[in-house]
N, C-alpha and C positions, 0 to 999 in steps of 0.2 A: 364471664371471663373471656377476654379476647384471645384469639389464637396467635401463638407465636410462630416464628419461622420453623421451629422444631415440630410444633403441632401440625403445620401444613405438610411438612415432609412425612410425618407419621401417617397422615391421611392418605397421601399419595402412595406410600409404601404398603399400607394395608389394602388399598384398592388393587395395586399391582400384584400383591400376594394372592388375593382372591382370584384375580384374572388368571394367574398362572395355575392355580389349583383347579378352578372350575372349568377352564378350557381344556384341561387334561382329561383324557378318557371319555370325551363326549360321544365318541362312536363305539365305545366298547360294548355297550348293551344294544340289543335289538329293539326296534320299535315295538311297544307293547302297551297294554291297558288302553287308555284313551288316545295315545299318541297317533296311531294310524288314522283314527277318526279325524283328529285335528288336521293332519297332513292332507288326507283325502279331500276333505271339504274345502280346505284353503285353496285347492287347485281348481275348484269348480267355477264355472261362469257365475257372474253375480246374480243372475236370475235364479239359478238353482240354489246358490248359497242363501239368498234371502228366503226362499221357500223352506229350506232346512231349518232356519232360525226359529220358525214358528213352532217347532217341536224340540228345540235344543235348550238345554238348561244353562247355557253360557252365552253372554252377549258377544257382539261381533268383533271387537277390536283386535283380539289376539289372532283370530283367523285371518284378518286383513294384514296384520303384521307379518305372519308367516307367508302369506301370498306374495307380498312385496319382497320379502327376504329371499324367497326361493327363486326369484327372477335373477338374482345377482350372484348366487353361490351354487356350487355343485349340489345336485339333488341327492344328498346322502344324509343318513341319520345324524352323524356327527355335526355337519354344518347346520342342519335344521334346529339343533339344540343350542346353537351359539347365542341367539337372543336371550334365552333363559339364563344361560351361564353368565352373560354380561350383566343382565338385570340383577341377578343374585350377588354378583361381585360388587356392584355399586351400592348395595344396601349399607355397607360399612361406612360409607361417606356420611349420610345423614344420621346414622346411628352414633358415630363418633362425635359429630357436632352436637347432637342432642345431649349425650352423656357429658360432654365437656362443658356445655353451658350450665348444666344443673349440678355438676360435680367437679372433677378435675381430670388431669391428663391420665392418671392411672385408672380411674373409673372408666374413662372413654376407651382406653386400650383394652382393658379387660372385657368390656361389653363387646368390642369388635372381635376379639379373639374367641369369645364364647360363640359368636355367630359364625365366624370363619371356620371353626373346627367342628361345626355341628353336622353330623351325618344326615340329620333330618333335612336341613336346608340344602345340603350338597345333593341329595336325591332330587329335589325339585329344580335345582340348577341344571339337571340333566334330563329334563322332561320337555317335550314339545307341548307344553301346556302353559296356562297363564299364571301359575302360582308364584313363580319367582318375581314376575313383574308386579303382581298383586302385593307381594311383600315389600318391594321397593317403593311403590306408591304409598302404601300405608305408613312406612317409616318416614318418608319425606313429609307426609302430612303432619305427623306428630312433631317433626322438627320445626315445621312452620308455626305450629301452635306455641311451642316453647320460645321461638324467636320473637313472636308477637308480644310475649310477656315482657321481655327485656327491652323491646323497642316499641313502647306504646304509641309514639308519634307515627309509627308506620303500621298501626294496628289494622286500619281499614284496607290499606294496600295489601298487607299480608293475608287478610281474610279473603280478599279477592283472588289472590294467588291460590289459596287453599281451595276455594270454590272451583277454580279451573282445574286444579289437580284432581279434585273429587269427581269431576265430570269424566275424566280419563279413567279414574278408579272404577266407577260404577259401570262403565262400558267395557271394562276388563273382566270383571266378575260381579255377579249379582250380589254376592256377600259384601261388596263394597259399600252397600247401604248399611250393613252392620258396622263398618268402620266409621261411616259418617255419624251413626248413632253413638258409637263409642266416643268420638270426638265431642259430641254434644254432652254426654255424661261428664266428661272431664271439665268442660266449660261451666257446667252447672254446679259440680261438686267442689272443684278446686278454687279456693278464694283468689289465688293468684291470677286466675283466668276470668274473673268476674267482669272486668271491663271489656272483654271480648264478646260478651253474650249477644249484643245487638248486631255487631258485625258478622258473627258466626251465623246467626239466624238468617240474616239477609243472604249470606253466601250459600247456605244450605238451600234456601228457596231458589236461588239462581241455578244451583246444581239440579234441583228437581225440574225446573223449567227446561233445561237442556236435555234432560232424560225423557221428557214427555213423548217425543216421537217414538220411543221404544217402549213406552209405558204399557201399551195394550198387550204386547208379547210378554212383557214381564209379569203382568197381572195374570195372564192365562197360565204361564208356567207356575207361578206361585199358587194359584187356585188349584191346579192339578196336584201339586205336591202336598198341599194341605188336605185336599179332599181324598186323594187316592193313596197318600203316603209316599215314602221314598223307598229305594232299594235297601236302605240300611235298617238295622234293628235297634230297638231301644238299648242303651248301654247299661252295663253293670257298674256299681261304684268303683270297682277296681280300675276302670278305664280312666278315671281322673288321674290316678298315679301313673298309669301306663303312658298317658299323654306327656306328663312331665318327664318321664323316663326317656321318651323319644327326643324331647327338647334338650336332654342332658347327656345323651350318648350311652350312659351306663347307670345301673341301679345305685351304686355307691355314690356317684355324683348327684343323682336326683335327690337322694335322701340328704346328703350334705348340703346341697343348695337350698332345699326346703327348710332345713334347720337354721341355716344362716338367715334366710328371709324372715322366719318367725321370730327369732331372737332380736333381729334388728328392728322389726315392727314394734315389739314390746318395749325395747330399750329406748327407741327414738320417740315413741308415742305418736308416730306418723307426723312428726314435725317437718321432716325432709320432703320438700316438694318433689324432688326426683324420685324418691322411693314411692310416694303416694301415686304419682302419675304411672310409674312402672307397674305397680300393683293393680291399678285399674285396667291398664292395657293388657296385662296377662290374665288376670283372674276373673274379671267380669265376663269376657267371652268364654273362658274355660268353664266356669260354673254355670253361666247363663245358657250356653248351648247344650251343656249336659242336661240341665233341667228341662229345656224345651224338647229334647230328644225323646222324652217319654210320651210326648204327643205327636211330634213330627221329628223322626230320627234324622239328625244332621250332625251328630258328633263323630267327626272323622278328622284325622290328622291334617289332611290337605285343606279342609274347610277351616281349620284353626291356625293355618300357617301365619296369618296376620297377627296373631297374639304371641307367637314365639319370641320375636325380638323384645317384647315387653318383659318376658321372663328373664332374658339375658341381662336386661337393664336392671331388673329388681335384684338379681344376684350381685351385679357390679356395685350398685348403690348401697347395698347392705354391708359390704365388706368394711368400709371406713367407719361405719356406725358401731360395729361390734368389736373393732380392733383399734383401740386408742393409740397403741404404740406404733410409731412410724415404721420401725424396722420389721416388727411382726406383721404389720398390715401389708407391707410390700411383699414379704415372703409368702404369706397366705394367698394373696391375690395371684402371685406368680404360680403357686402350687395349683390353684383352681384352673388357670390357663393351661398349665402343663397336663392336668388331668384330662381336659378336653382334647388336647393334642394327642395324648397317649391312646385315647379311645377313638380317634378319628381315623377312619379306614376308607379313604376315597378310592383306593384301587380295588376294593372288594365289590365286584359287580354282582349284585344279588337281584332277585326278582325273576320274572318269567324268562324262559328260554324257548321261544317259539321255533327257533332253528332246529331244535331236536324233534319237534313235531313234524316239520317239513321233511327232515331226513328219514324218519320212519315212514311217512306217507310215500315218499319217492321210492324207498326200498321195497315197500309192499305193493306198489301199484303195478309192477311187472309190465310196464310199457303202456298198457291200455286198461283204464278202469274209470269208474265214476268216483268223484271226491265230493263228499258232503260235509258241511260244517254246521254244527249247532252249539250254542245259539247263534243267531244271525250276526251279532256284533263281532264275533271272533273271525268272521270272514275277512275283514280288512287287515287284521293282524296276520292272517295266513297269507294274504296277497303281498303285504309289505315284506314279509320274510322271503317269499318266493322271488319277488322282484319289486323293489321299492318304486321303480319307474311306473308300475301298473297303477300306483296311487295318483301319479301325475297325468298319465294318459291311459285311463281305463278303457277296456274294450266295451262294446255295446252290451255284451253279456254281463260284465261287471256292473255297469250302470243300471241294468235291469234289477239287480238285487239291492242296489243302494238308493233306490228311489226315496226321496226325502219324506214323502207322505207315508211310506210304509216302513220306514227305517226302524221304528220301535217294535215291529213284529219280531217274534221269536221263532219263526219257522226256520226250517233247514234251508241252507243254500247249497245248490249242487252245480257241478261243472259238466255233468253229462248224464244221460238217462241210464237207469240201472237195469232195465229189462233185457237188454241185448248184450251185456258185458258179463264176462266170467268172474270179474273181481270188482268189489265195491269197497271203498274206504270211507269210514265215518269218523270225523274228528269231533269229539265231544268235549267242549270246554266248560261243562257245568250245566247241561241241559236240565238236570233234575230240579234246578231252582225255578225254572219256568214251565217244565213239563215233567212232573213227578212220575208219571206213568212211562216215560221214555218211549213214546209211541214210535218215533222214527227207528229206533233200535229194534223194536219188536217187528216192525214192518220188514226191515231188511233181514232180520233173523228168519222170518217166515219164507222169504224168497230164496235165500242161500242156505246151503246145507251146513257149511263149516264157518267158524268164526275164530279169529285170533285177536288178542287184546294186549295193549301195552300202555302203561302210564308214561307217556313221552315227556311230559312236563308236569309241574305241580298241579294236580287236579285236572289235567288235560289228557284224556284217553284217546287212543287211536285204535279203531276196530277194523279188521280186514275180514270181509265176507267173501267166501268162495263157494262156487257151485260144487 
């Protein structure tokens, strides 16, 4: 169905709405989790950056994007998150086009609203990580597939475009190869895509060829994950529902959306192309990664971010199938959108608050003390909170602790010797996971006579040792 002038205005309005929402509050939260790691290494010289990639579980594209972006904007958390906010905002463009081609205007608007008002996606729009860009590239690739169906004369050209996009995808996140595999599943299973098989296979081979220069690092990282396992644990069955809950904002919406999808699937007998594609997009990764996680744990919301737009599409495509009445259909679809809007809380800044940790450390340090951080990865979070500029221009002392070849070590990081000072502060961000015996705590406890403790942030304890 061709786009009308109204449809084009709707797309522009939805993108503008997303930009207004996702560019708001970008600086409200402090850099945390893996954000300081991304920022720190994006600022390093290329020789050091390439050395780090040999031990890193993410490909280089997003690091380079942040490196270039940081040259032209103020070096602040809010500005560093803008690329993710913009990428997330643009997702509604291909999502609307995809839904419109296989449905109608109301289906497209509902799918876009379900995405726009998702707390799940809003969180990734405010992270200095690759997940928002990953989602945009995935959704654009799915749109190219559906466009190739309705324009068979351009099939070869569109498969070439898809191949080039997939190159960017796999250099953005290693799980981009799962997206390429998901595209292949659709081309094999959906009769409407049968004529694309040869072109898609050729395009996938081209993508593989362009990725070969990075193939050795990829295979090393994958072999280590398979052989040594990941930091995640095998999921429990409840996690399947919890993931859909995250995609739906609230339990009542998650249950309602699932009921709608199930009823539509039985009623339609999967005749609708849009619904079949959406179900494959959402549930093959959801169930597949859940099953794989019993051998290699990879079931995590951020790793499944590429499947979430498929769930929004499945809900949107299901509505017209189960609601034959035009008036009732419009009302229920509006109610579903309003339900997401009512549970959308972009102003609610949750997550870690490392600033509280720094406040306690500074209050307890009494002017002169040693500061130690365990495990090692929390050191960059601590530095980013103290002064984000230290990630851009670290001292020689900072660089000694961030040596790429030793970065995976879980040893403590210290800013001063402990043997000559009256006070020592230990920041413990979960050392029991890598050091169940808590050896560093025991060593400091043996040196100093008194100890105070406070949980300054969730599962982050600050200890003050005094003679």
